[in-house]
C-alpha positions as CSV (number, residue, x, y, z in Angstrom):
1,M,160.3,108.3,109.4
2,V,156.6,108.5,109.9
3,K,154.8,108.7,106.5
4,R,155.0,112.1,104.9
5,L,151.6,113.8,104.5
6,L,152.6,116.2,101.7
7,D,154.0,115.7,98.3
8,W,157.7,116.8,98.2
9,S,158.5,115.3,94.8
10,Q,159.1,118.8,93.3
11,Y,162.4,118.7,95.3
12,Q,163.5,115.3,94.2
13,D,166.4,116.7,92.1
14,Q,167.3,119.4,94.6
15,G,171.0,119.4,95.4
16,M,171.9,116.7,92.9
17,G,175.7,117.0,92.2
18,D,175.9,120.0,94.6
19,A,178.7,119.4,97.2
20,Y,177.3,122.2,99.3
21,A,173.7,121.0,99.5
22,D,174.4,119.0,102.7
23,I,171.3,116.8,102.3
24,P,170.4,115.0,105.5
25,N,170.5,111.2,105.6
26,H,166.8,110.8,106.4
27,G,163.7,112.4,105.1
28,G,163.9,111.8,101.3
29,D,162.5,114.7,99.3
30,F,161.3,116.4,102.5
31,A,165.0,116.6,103.6
32,K,165.9,118.0,100.1
33,A,163.3,120.7,100.6
34,V,165.0,121.7,103.8
35,S,168.4,121.7,102.0
36,V,167.5,124.5,99.6
37,C,169.0,126.9,102.1
38,I,172.5,128.1,101.0
39,R,173.3,130.0,104.2
40,S,173.4,133.4,102.6
41,G,172.3,135.0,105.8
42,I,169.6,137.2,104.2
43,C,167.1,135.9,106.7
44,Q,169.2,137.1,109.6
45,E,169.7,140.7,108.6
46,S,168.5,142.9,111.5
47,N,167.9,145.9,109.3
48,N,165.8,143.9,106.8
49,R,162.7,146.1,106.2
50,R,161.0,143.5,104.0
51,L,158.7,140.6,105.1
52,M,161.3,138.1,106.4
53,C,161.4,137.0,109.2
54,P,159.1,138.3,112.0
55,S,160.2,136.0,114.8
56,F,163.9,136.7,114.1
57,R,163.3,140.4,113.8
58,I,161.7,140.7,117.3
59,S,164.2,138.4,119.0
60,D,167.5,138.6,117.1
61,D,167.8,134.9,117.8
62,A,169.4,133.0,114.9
63,N,167.5,129.8,115.8
64,L,164.2,131.7,115.2
65,S,165.2,132.6,111.6
66,P,164.5,130.3,108.6
67,G,168.3,129.6,108.2
68,G,168.5,128.7,111.9
69,R,165.6,126.3,111.7
70,V,167.1,124.7,108.7
71,Q,170.3,124.0,110.6
72,L,168.4,122.4,113.5
73,L,166.4,120.3,111.1
74,K,169.4,119.1,109.2
75,K,171.2,118.1,112.3
76,L,168.2,116.1,113.6
77,L,167.5,114.5,110.3
78,N,171.1,113.3,110.2
79,D,171.0,111.9,113.7
80,S,168.0,109.6,113.4
81,D,164.9,109.0,111.4
82,N,162.3,110.7,113.6
83,S,164.0,112.3,116.5
84,F,163.2,115.7,115.0
85,L,159.6,115.2,116.0
86,T,160.3,115.1,119.7
87,D,163.3,117.5,119.9
88,R,162.5,120.4,122.3
89,Q,164.8,123.0,120.7
90,L,163.3,122.4,117.3
91,A,159.8,122.5,118.7
92,A,160.5,125.8,120.4
93,S,161.9,127.2,117.2
94,L,159.1,126.1,114.9
95,E,156.5,127.2,117.4
96,Q,157.6,130.8,116.8
97,C,157.3,130.4,113.0
98,V,154.2,132.4,111.9
99,S,154.0,130.8,108.4
100,C,154.1,134.2,106.8
101,K,155.9,132.8,103.7
102,G,158.4,135.6,103.8
103,C,161.2,133.1,103.3
104,K,159.5,131.6,100.2
105,R,159.4,135.0,98.6
106,E,162.7,136.6,99.7
107,C,165.1,133.6,100.1
108,E,167.2,133.2,97.0
109,N,166.2,129.5,96.8
110,N,162.6,130.1,98.0
111,L,162.8,128.1,101.2
112,D,159.2,127.2,102.2
113,M,159.4,127.0,106.0
114,A,155.6,127.3,106.2
115,A,155.1,124.1,104.3
116,I,157.9,122.4,106.2
117,K,156.2,123.4,109.5
118,A,152.9,122.0,108.3
119,E,154.5,118.7,107.5
120,Y,156.2,118.7,110.9
121,L,152.9,119.4,112.7
122,A,151.2,116.7,110.7
123,Q,153.8,114.1,111.6
124,R,153.6,115.1,115.3
125,R,149.9,114.6,115.1
126,E,150.5,111.1,113.7
127,L,152.5,110.4,116.9
128,G,149.7,111.8,119.1
129,L,151.7,115.0,119.9
130,S,148.8,117.4,119.5
131,S,146.6,119.5,121.7
132,L,142.9,120.2,122.3
133,R,143.6,123.9,121.4
134,S,145.1,122.9,118.0
135,R,141.9,121.0,117.2
136,L,139.8,123.9,118.4
137,F,141.5,126.3,116.1
138,A,141.6,123.8,113.2
139,E,137.9,123.1,113.4
140,F,136.9,126.6,114.4
141,P,134.9,127.6,111.2
142,Y,133.2,124.2,111.0
143,W,132.1,124.2,114.6
144,L,130.7,127.7,114.2
145,Y,128.4,126.5,111.4
146,R,127.3,123.3,113.3
147,F,126.9,124.8,116.8
148,A,125.3,128.2,116.6
149,W,125.4,128.6,120.4
150,L,129.2,129.1,120.1
151,N,128.5,132.6,118.7
152,N,127.0,133.6,122.1
153,L,129.8,131.8,124.0
154,I,132.4,133.9,122.2
155,K,130.6,137.1,123.0
156,W,130.2,136.2,126.6
157,R,133.9,135.3,126.8
158,N,134.9,138.6,125.3
159,Q,132.8,140.5,127.8
160,S,133.9,138.5,130.9
161,S,137.3,138.7,132.5
162,V,136.5,135.5,134.4
163,L,135.8,133.6,131.2
164,K,139.0,135.0,129.7
165,T,141.0,133.7,132.6
166,I,139.3,130.3,132.5
167,G,140.1,130.1,128.7
168,A,143.7,131.0,129.3
169,S,144.2,128.4,132.0
170,L,142.3,125.5,130.5
171,V,143.0,125.9,126.8
172,G,145.8,128.5,126.6
173,I,143.9,131.2,124.8
174,N,145.4,134.7,125.0
175,S,143.3,136.6,127.6
176,N,144.5,140.0,126.4
177,I,142.8,139.6,123.0
178,D,139.1,139.3,122.2
179,L,138.2,136.4,120.0
180,P,136.7,137.4,116.6
181,E,132.9,137.5,116.8
182,P,130.8,136.0,114.0
183,A,128.3,138.1,112.1
184,L,124.6,137.7,113.2
185,T,123.9,135.7,110.0
186,P,126.5,134.0,107.8
187,Y,126.6,134.7,104.0
188,Q,123.7,133.2,102.1
189,D,122.8,133.6,98.5
190,S,119.9,135.9,97.9
191,P,117.1,134.7,95.6
192,A,118.5,136.9,92.8
193,Q,122.0,135.4,93.3
194,Q,120.5,131.9,93.4
195,A,118.9,132.6,90.0
196,R,122.2,133.8,88.6
197,N,123.9,130.7,89.8
198,E,121.2,128.5,88.2
199,A,121.3,130.4,84.9
200,W,124.9,129.5,84.1
201,S,125.0,127.7,80.7
202,G,128.1,125.6,81.5
203,K,129.9,127.3,78.6
204,A,133.1,129.2,78.6
205,D,132.6,133.0,78.9
206,P,135.2,135.6,79.8
207,M,132.5,137.7,81.4
208,T,131.5,135.0,83.9
209,V,133.4,134.6,87.1
210,V,133.1,132.4,90.2
211,L,133.3,134.1,93.5
212,L,134.6,131.5,96.0
213,I,133.5,132.7,99.5
214,D,135.7,131.2,102.2
215,S,134.4,130.3,105.7
216,F,136.0,133.3,107.4
217,T,134.4,135.7,105.0
218,A,131.1,134.0,105.2
219,L,131.0,133.7,108.9
220,F,132.6,137.0,110.0
221,H,132.3,139.5,107.1
222,P,129.5,138.4,104.8
223,N,129.3,142.1,103.6
224,H,132.7,141.6,101.9
225,A,131.1,139.0,99.7
226,T,128.1,141.1,98.8
227,D,130.3,144.1,98.1
228,A,132.5,142.1,95.8
229,I,129.4,140.8,94.0
230,D,128.2,144.4,93.6
231,V,131.5,145.6,92.2
232,L,131.9,142.7,89.8
233,T,128.3,143.0,88.6
234,A,128.7,146.7,88.1
235,A,131.7,146.0,86.0
236,G,129.7,143.8,83.7
237,Y,130.4,140.2,85.0
238,K,128.0,137.4,85.6
239,V,128.9,136.3,89.1
240,I,128.4,132.7,90.3
241,T,128.9,132.1,94.0
242,I,130.3,129.1,95.8
243,H,130.2,129.3,99.6
244,P,130.6,127.0,102.6
245,Q,126.9,126.0,102.5
246,T,126.6,125.5,98.7
247,N,126.9,121.8,98.9
248,A,123.4,120.1,99.0
249,S,124.8,117.2,100.9
250,G,125.4,119.4,103.9
251,E,129.2,119.0,103.8
252,L,130.9,122.4,104.2
253,L,132.8,123.7,101.2
254,D,136.0,125.4,102.2
255,S,139.7,125.5,101.4
256,G,140.8,123.9,104.7
257,R,143.2,126.6,105.6
258,S,142.7,126.4,109.4
259,L,143.0,122.6,109.2
260,F,146.2,122.7,107.2
261,S,147.8,125.3,109.4
262,Q,147.3,123.2,112.5
263,G,148.7,120.0,110.8
264,F,145.3,118.3,110.1
265,I,146.5,117.4,106.6
266,D,144.1,114.5,106.1
267,R,141.1,116.6,107.0
268,A,142.4,119.4,104.8
269,K,142.7,117.0,101.9
270,Q,139.1,115.9,102.5
271,Q,138.0,119.5,102.3
272,G,140.2,120.1,99.2
273,R,138.7,117.2,97.3
274,A,135.1,118.3,98.0
275,L,135.9,121.9,96.9
276,L,137.7,120.7,93.8
277,A,134.6,118.6,92.9
278,A,132.4,121.6,93.3
279,L,134.6,123.8,91.1
280,S,135.3,121.1,88.5
281,P,132.6,122.2,86.0
282,F,133.9,125.8,86.1
283,L,137.5,124.7,85.6
284,A,136.4,122.6,82.6
285,A,134.9,125.8,81.1
286,Q,138.1,127.8,82.1
287,I,136.1,130.2,84.3
288,K,138.3,132.2,86.7
289,I,137.9,131.4,90.5
290,V,138.2,134.6,92.5
291,G,138.6,134.8,96.3
292,L,138.6,137.4,99.0
293,E,140.7,136.1,101.9
294,P,144.4,135.8,100.9
295,S,145.4,132.9,103.2
296,A,142.4,130.8,102.3
297,H,142.4,131.4,98.5
298,L,146.1,131.2,97.9
299,M,146.0,127.6,99.1
300,L,144.4,126.7,95.8
301,R,147.6,127.5,93.9
302,D,150.1,126.7,96.6
303,E,149.4,124.1,99.3
304,Y,146.9,122.3,97.1
305,L,149.7,121.3,94.7
306,M,151.3,119.5,97.6
307,M,148.2,117.7,98.9
308,Q,147.9,115.1,96.1
309,L,144.3,116.0,95.2
310,G,144.4,114.8,91.6
311,P,145.3,116.1,88.1
312,E,142.6,118.9,88.2
313,V,144.5,120.8,90.9
314,Q,146.9,122.2,88.3
315,G,144.0,123.8,86.5
316,L,142.7,125.1,89.7
317,A,146.0,126.8,90.5
318,Q,146.1,128.4,87.1
319,H,142.6,129.8,87.3
320,S,142.6,131.0,90.9
321,L,143.0,134.7,91.6
322,L,142.6,137.0,94.5
323,F,139.9,139.7,94.0
324,E,142.5,142.4,93.5
325,E,144.5,140.3,91.0
326,F,141.4,139.6,89.0
327,V,140.3,143.3,88.9
328,A,143.8,144.5,88.0
329,R,144.1,141.9,85.1
330,E,140.6,142.5,83.8
331,K,141.2,146.2,83.8
332,M,144.3,145.8,81.8
333,A,142.4,143.5,79.4
334,G,139.7,146.1,78.9
335,R,136.9,144.0,80.3
336,F,136.4,145.6,83.7
337,N,134.0,148.5,83.1
338,A,132.9,149.8,86.4
339,D,133.1,153.6,87.1
340,F,134.0,155.1,90.5
341,Q,133.3,158.4,92.2
342,P,136.1,160.5,93.4
343,A,137.4,159.6,96.9
344,A,135.5,161.1,99.8
345,C,137.7,159.6,102.5
346,G,141.0,161.5,102.2
347,T,144.0,159.3,102.6
348,V,143.6,155.6,103.3
349,L,146.1,153.3,105.0
350,V,146.7,149.9,103.4
351,H,148.1,147.0,105.3
352,G,148.9,143.9,103.2
353,H,148.5,140.3,104.4
354,C,151.8,138.4,104.4
355,H,150.5,135.9,101.8
356,Q,149.5,138.8,99.5
357,K,153.1,140.1,99.8
358,A,154.5,136.7,99.3
359,V,152.8,136.3,95.9
360,G,153.3,139.9,94.8
361,A,149.6,140.8,95.0
362,I,150.3,144.2,96.6
363,K,151.1,145.4,93.1
364,S,147.6,144.5,92.1
365,M,146.3,146.4,95.2
366,R,148.1,149.5,94.0
367,K,146.6,149.3,90.5
368,V,143.1,148.7,91.7
369,L,143.2,151.6,94.3
370,R,144.1,153.9,91.4
371,L,140.6,153.2,89.9
372,I,139.1,155.5,92.5
373,P,139.8,159.1,91.4
374,K,141.7,161.4,93.8
375,L,142.2,158.6,96.3
376,K,145.4,159.1,98.4
377,V,147.0,155.9,99.6
378,N,149.6,155.2,102.2
379,F,150.9,151.7,102.2
380,I,152.2,150.5,105.6
381,E,155.7,149.1,105.3
382,A,155.3,146.3,107.8
383,S,156.1,142.6,108.3
384,C,153.6,140.2,110.0
385,C,150.9,141.9,112.0
386,G,151.4,139.4,114.8
387,M,148.0,137.7,114.6
388,A,149.1,135.2,111.9
389,G,146.0,133.0,111.9
390,S,145.7,131.7,115.5
391,Y,149.2,132.6,116.6
392,G,148.2,135.9,118.4
393,L,145.3,134.1,120.1
394,Q,147.7,131.7,121.9
395,N,148.6,132.6,125.4
396,E,152.3,131.9,125.2
397,H,152.6,134.2,122.1
398,A,150.9,137.3,123.7
399,E,154.1,139.2,124.0
400,S,155.7,138.2,120.7
401,S,152.4,138.9,118.8
402,L,152.3,142.4,120.3
403,A,156.0,142.9,119.5
404,M,155.5,142.0,115.9
405,A,152.6,144.5,115.7
406,N,154.7,147.2,117.3
407,M,157.5,146.9,114.8
408,A,155.7,149.0,112.2
409,L,152.0,148.3,112.0
410,L,150.9,150.0,115.2
411,P,153.1,153.1,114.8
412,A,151.8,153.6,111.3
413,L,148.2,153.4,112.6
414,D,149.0,155.8,115.5
415,D,150.6,158.3,113.1
416,M,147.3,158.6,111.2
417,P,144.6,157.9,113.8
418,Q,141.7,159.1,111.7
419,A,142.6,157.4,108.4
420,P,140.4,154.6,107.1
421,V,142.4,151.3,106.9
422,V,142.1,148.9,104.0
423,C,143.1,145.3,104.8
424,N,142.0,142.2,103.0
425,G,143.4,139.7,105.6
426,F,141.0,138.3,108.2
427,S,143.6,137.8,111.0
428,C,145.3,141.2,110.2
429,S,142.0,143.0,110.4
430,H,141.2,141.4,113.7
431,Q,144.6,142.3,115.1
432,I,144.1,145.9,114.1
433,Y,140.6,146.0,115.6
434,A,141.7,144.2,118.8
435,L,144.7,146.4,119.5
436,R,143.4,149.8,118.2
437,G,139.7,149.5,117.9
438,R,139.7,150.4,114.2
439,K,137.7,148.3,111.8
440,P,139.5,147.9,108.5
441,F,137.7,147.8,105.1
442,H,138.2,145.1,102.6
443,L,139.2,146.4,99.2
444,A,135.9,145.2,97.8
445,T,134.0,147.3,100.3
446,L,136.1,150.4,99.5
447,L,135.3,150.0,95.8
448,A,131.6,149.2,96.4
449,G,131.3,152.5,98.4
450,H,132.7,154.5,95.5
451,L,130.7,152.9,92.6
452,K,129.1,155.6,90.4
453,K,126.3,153.2,89.4
454,P,125.5,150.4,91.8
455,A,124.4,147.1,90.3
456,K,120.8,147.2,89.2
457,T,119.9,144.1,91.3
458,P,122.3,144.0,94.2
459,A,123.0,140.4,95.3
460,H,122.3,141.1,99.0
461,Q,118.7,142.3,98.5
C-alpha cells in the first residue's frame, strides 16, 4: 500500500480476538479503522431524523451509507494492496460522502468515514489521481490572501452567466450557485487590539483567552471576529488574537481545513505545525484557544491528533473550544459577566453545522442563547445543509446538494421567512444565502447586538 498519511495507531487493538471484526488483509491500522463497523444498519434507516447519513438519505442507496462504504473498502482491501485507490465503484461512493461526521457521532463504534475519506484522497494524490479543481478549493483561502485580484474575479463570475458557464465547463464549478465573495478588507488587528496582544505577560490567567481567527472568518466575515472580541471583552476577558496574518514571516497561520478536506495532508501538516508553534506559549500557560468556525477549529482536537504534529497537540486538543462552548462553560464557572438586553428580534431560527452536532456543541448553543432575555429560539432539525465545504460548489453535486438542503433546512426557512437565522458554519451560511438570499448571523454577532454595555474600547475601532 502507498504510505499512509495519517496516524491510525489508535485503532491498533481494534478487533483483536473478535471473530466478527472481519479485518481486511491489507491496510494495517487503517484497515482496522474501517473494521469498527458492526453492521447494525443504523446508518441505513430511512426514517433516521438525526445527522447520519445525508447521501444515503437522499438516495436510499446502501452503497452511499457508511456501512455500504465499509463493505466496499473491506472487499477491496482484501483483494489487493492498493486496488481500492482506482476502483470506480468505491470512488463514486466516497465522492458522495460530505464528511459531516454524522457516523462518528451516531455509529455505535464511532466509525470515522470523514477521516477514512481524507486518507483515501491523500493516497490518490500520491498516485497523481487529483484534479485542478481540488487544488483550487484546497488553496482557496491562501490564494485569496496572495492574489487580491481574485476577489474581483469572483464578483465578475457571480454576475456573469458566461463566466459561470466557462467555470462549469473548464473546472467543474456549479454554475447554479454563486461563489462566496470576500469582504472588502480581511480581518486585521486594530491598534488597540495590537496593544492588548503585546501586553500579555506570558502568565496563566483564567481571564485571558486567545481568539483564533480562521481564514474563512478573516476573509469573508471579519465582523464575526470583532463581535466576538466585543462580547468577550464586555464579559471581562483579556482577548489575544491570532489570525492568518499574525506571523511576521509572512506565512499564513491557519488550521489547514480546506487542505485536509481535499487530501493535501502534507500541506495541512505544514500549516498545523506553524499554527502549533504560534500557539505554543499560550498552551504552556494553559490559556484557552477559542474559535468561531466549527469545521476549522474542531480540527485542533480531532484531525490534528492524527496528523503527527508532536506532543503538544494533545494539549492543544484539551484547550481548544468553540466560541459557544467557551461562553457556556465560563458562564457555568461564574466568570462570564456580560449582561444582555431583552431580545428585539422575535423568534430566531438556528441551524447547526454538522461538526457542531458531531461534538455535541448544539447544547452549548442552547445555553448561550438563553443569556439573551425573552429570546425565542427555534432549532432547525436538519442533517447536512448540502454545501459541505466545497461539495455544493462542484458541478456534479448540484442536484444532490439541493436535495440535501430540501430535506429539512429549506422547508424550515420557508416556514418562517422573516425570522433571523443564526448559523456559525461558513459553508452552511453560504448555502442559506445562495438558495434563499438570507444572510445568517453568527452567534457572536447576535450576542454583540444585545450587549447592555459594549466594550469601552471596541477592538474594531
